[in-house]
C-alpha positions in Angstrom: 47.0 -25.3 174.9 46.1 -25.0 178.5 47.3 -21.4 178.7 45.3 -20.5 175.6 42.2 -22.1 177.0 42.7 -20.3 180.3 43.2 -17.0 178.5 40.0 -17.5 176.5 38.1 -18.3 179.7 39.5 -15.1 181.2 38.4 -13.0 178.3 35.0 -14.6 178.3 34.6 -14.0 182.0 35.7 -10.4 181.6 33.2 -9.9 178.8 30.4 -11.3 180.9 31.4 -9.1 183.8 31.3 -6.0 181.6 28.0 -6.9 180.1 26.4 -7.5 183.6 27.9 -4.3 184.9 26.4 -2.3 182.0 23.0 -4.0 182.4 23.1 -3.3 186.2 23.9 0.3 185.6 21.2 0.7 182.9 18.6 -0.8 185.3 19.6 1.0 188.5 20.3 4.4 187.0 16.6 5.5 186.9 16.1 4.3 190.5 19.2 6.1 191.8 18.2 9.3 190.0 14.7 9.0 191.4 16.1 8.6 194.9 18.4 11.6 194.5 15.6 13.7 193.2 13.4 12.8 196.2 16.0 14.3 198.6 17.1 17.4 196.6 15.9 20.9 197.4 13.4 22.3 194.8 16.0 24.7 193.5 18.5 22.0 192.7 15.9 19.8 190.9 15.5 22.3 188.1 18.9 23.8 188.3 21.0 24.3 185.1 23.6 22.8 184.9 22.2 19.8 186.6 23.1 19.2 190.2 23.7 15.5 190.5 24.1 15.2 194.3 21.8 16.9 196.8 23.3 19.7 198.8 21.9 19.7 201.4 19.9 16.5 201.8 16.2 17.4 202.6 13.2 15.2 203.5 10.6 17.9 203.0 9.3 16.2 199.8 8.4 13.0 201.7 6.8 15.0 204.5 4.8 17.2 202.0 3.7 14.1 200.2 2.1 12.5 203.3 0.7 15.9 204.3 -1.0 16.7 200.9 -2.3 13.2 200.0 -3.5 10.2 202.0 -0.5 8.2 200.7 -0.8 5.6 203.5 -4.3 4.9 202.4 -3.1 4.4 198.8 -0.6 1.8 200.0 -3.1 0.0 202.1 -5.6 -0.1 199.3 -3.0 -1.5 196.9 -2.0 -4.1 199.4 -5.6 -5.1 200.0 -6.6 -5.3 196.3 -3.3 -7.0 195.2 -3.4 -9.6 198.0 -7.0 -10.6 197.3 -6.6 -10.6 193.5 -3.5 -12.8 194.0 -5.3 -15.2 196.3 -8.2 -15.6 193.9 -6.0 -15.9 190.8 -3.6 -18.5 192.3 -6.5 -20.6 193.7 -8.2 -20.8 190.4 -4.9 -21.2 188.5 -3.9 -24.1 190.8 -7.1 -26.0 190.0 -6.7 -25.4 186.3 -3.0 -26.2 186.3 -3.6 -29.4 188.3 -6.1 -30.6 185.6 -3.8 -29.6 182.7 -0.8 -31.3 184.3 -2.6 -34.7 184.1 -3.7 -34.3 180.5 -1.9 -36.3 177.8 -0.9 -35.6 174.2 -1.4 -32.4 172.3 -4.5 -31.4 174.2 -2.5 -29.9 177.0 -0.3 -27.9 174.6 -3.4 -26.7 172.8 -5.0 -25.4 176.0 -1.7 -23.7 177.1 -1.3 -22.1 173.6 -4.9 -20.8 173.8 -4.2 -19.3 177.2 -1.1 -17.7 175.8 -3.1 -16.3 172.9 -5.7 -14.8 175.2 -3.1 -13.1 177.3 -1.6 -11.4 174.2 -4.7 -9.1 173.9 -4.0 -5.7 175.4 -6.1 -4.9 178.5 -7.2 -1.6 177.0 -9.5 -3.6 174.8 -11.5 -4.6 177.9 -11.6 -1.1 179.4 -14.9 0.1 177.9 -16.9 -3.1 178.5 -15.5 -3.4 182.0 -16.3 0.2 182.8 -19.9 -0.2 181.6 -20.3 -3.3 183.6 -18.8 -1.9 186.8 -20.9 1.3 186.5 -24.1 -0.7 185.8 -23.5 -2.8 188.9 -22.6 0.2 191.0 -19.1 -1.0 191.7 -17.2 2.2 191.1 -14.7 2.9 193.9 -15.3 -0.6 195.3 -12.3 -3.0 195.7 -14.1 -5.7 193.7 -14.0 -3.5 190.7 -10.3 -4.2 190.6 -10.0 -7.6 192.3 -12.1 -9.5 189.8 -10.5 -8.0 186.6 -7.0 -8.4 188.0 -7.6 -12.1 188.9 -9.0 -12.8 185.4 -6.3 -10.9 183.5 -3.4 -12.6 185.3 -5.0 -16.1 185.3 -3.1 -17.2 182.2 0.2 -16.3 183.7 -0.6 -18.2 186.9 -1.7 -21.3 185.0 1.5 -21.3 182.9 3.7 -21.0 185.9 1.8 -23.5 188.0 1.3 -26.1 185.3 5.1 -26.9 185.2 5.1 -27.3 188.9 2.2 -29.7 189.0 3.6 -31.6 186.1 6.8 -32.2 188.0 4.8 -34.2 190.7 5.0 -37.9 189.9 1.8 -39.5 188.8 2.4 -42.3 191.3 2.0 -39.9 194.2 -1.4 -38.7 192.9 -2.5 -42.2 192.3 -1.5 -43.3 195.8 -3.5 -40.4 197.3 -6.5 -41.4 195.1 -6.3 -45.0 196.3 -6.3 -43.8 199.9 -9.7 -42.3 199.2 -8.9 -38.6 198.7 -11.1 -36.8 196.3 -9.9 -34.4 193.6 -10.0 -31.3 195.8 -8.5 -33.1 198.8 -5.6 -34.4 196.6 -5.1 -30.9 195.3 -4.9 -29.3 198.7 -3.2 -32.1 200.8 -0.8 -33.4 198.2 -0.3 -31.3 195.0 -0.3 -27.9 196.6 2.3 -28.9 199.2 4.6 -30.5 196.6 4.3 -27.6 194.2 5.1 -24.9 196.8 7.9 -23.2 194.8 5.7 -22.8 191.8 2.8 -21.5 193.9 5.1 -18.9 195.6 6.4 -17.8 192.2 3.0 -17.4 190.7 1.7 -15.5 193.7 4.7 -13.1 193.7 4.5 -12.4 190.0 0.7 -11.9 190.1 1.0 -9.6 193.1 3.7 -7.5 191.4 1.6 -7.0 188.2 -1.5 -6.2 190.3 0.4 -3.7 192.4 1.8 -1.9 189.3 -1.5 -1.8 187.3 -2.5 1.7 186.5 -5.2 1.9 183.8 -8.0 0.2 185.5 -7.1 1.7 188.9 -7.2 5.2 187.4 -10.6 4.5 185.7 -12.5 2.8 188.5 -11.1 4.5 191.6 -12.0 8.2 191.6 -12.1 8.9 195.3 -9.0 9.5 197.4 -10.2 7.0 199.9 -10.3 4.2 197.4 -7.4 4.9 195.1 -4.5 2.5 194.8 -0.9 3.7 194.9 -0.5 4.0 191.1 -3.7 6.1 190.7 -2.6 8.1 193.8 0.8 9.0 192.3 -1.0 10.3 189.2 -2.9 12.7 191.4 0.2 14.2 192.9 1.1 16.3 189.8 0.6 20.0 189.5 -1.8 22.0 187.3 0.8 22.7 184.6 4.2 21.5 183.5 5.9 24.3 185.4 4.2 23.4 188.6 4.9 19.7 188.7 6.2 18.8 192.2 9.1 16.6 190.9 10.4 16.0 194.4 7.1 14.7 195.7 6.6 12.6 192.6 10.0 11.0 193.0 9.4 10.3 196.7 6.0 8.8 195.9 7.4 6.5 193.1 10.3 5.5 195.4 8.0 4.6 198.3 5.7 2.6 196.0 8.6 0.7 194.5 10.4 -0.3 197.7 7.9 -3.0 198.8 8.2 -4.7 195.4 12.0 -4.6 195.5 12.1 -6.0 199.0 9.7 -8.8 197.9 11.8 -9.8 195.0 15.1 -9.7 197.0 13.6 -11.8 199.8 12.0 -14.4 197.5 14.6 -14.4 194.7 15.6 -18.0 195.0 12.0 -19.2 195.3 11.0 -17.3 192.2 13.9 -18.9 190.1 13.1 -22.3 191.6 9.4 -22.0 190.7 10.1 -20.8 187.1 12.5 -23.7 186.4 10.5 -26.4 188.2 9.3 -29.1 185.8 11.4 -27.8 182.9 12.9 -31.2 182.2 10.2 -33.4 183.6 7.6 -35.0 181.3 
């Protein structure tokens, strides 16, 4: 019996390992191909049959990318817009989540379901009214044209992540702070925010990633090179026709734009998982 059980565990472990390997290969293959394309000579990129490895390795695509376009400006703009949108979104989400976490009965679930329902609407439905509003206010090519919509669109996500973290804080801690004379905002800042740190970090990282990757609003509202974010900037790298698309420069641009997010997730992986699971079994 023991040998049979060990054999079954071995087969199960091997199956899990194969599944994880396939998932990893499926996920990393586009990234690896993008990286190889970024360092291939132009002749090898369109070569038939396909040249899988670059011979020789060249860095001209990266140099041409920075020479043709203000790519550094695109990165700074994305960092600025994403950081401010994340700050506003998480701050508002923390206040909403703190109130929701102290609600009892089905009212809390009703509000959370309403937030989930709102988040299911595609952002393209808001494109025309947002465009008319931004244009009427003279906000085209201004960072606020992206910061405000980004914060609003990702607020349901922030509230959902933060609510579980605030709900995990014992009510006795909140009551003790209230008896000590702390007001609602003081309790939020001095007590709840510090105890819900993992959830705050998780919400901030997720919102930042979504803001960094957003394309539709950035392409619509940012028309000047000096104000474009990295996603809109990548769209402007292409050639005038299919046969003139600079595949090497596009690959280099996508790789450079992706690396900060990959580094962010790798550094804060444990905190993200901790924040997502915090409060899962606490009522």
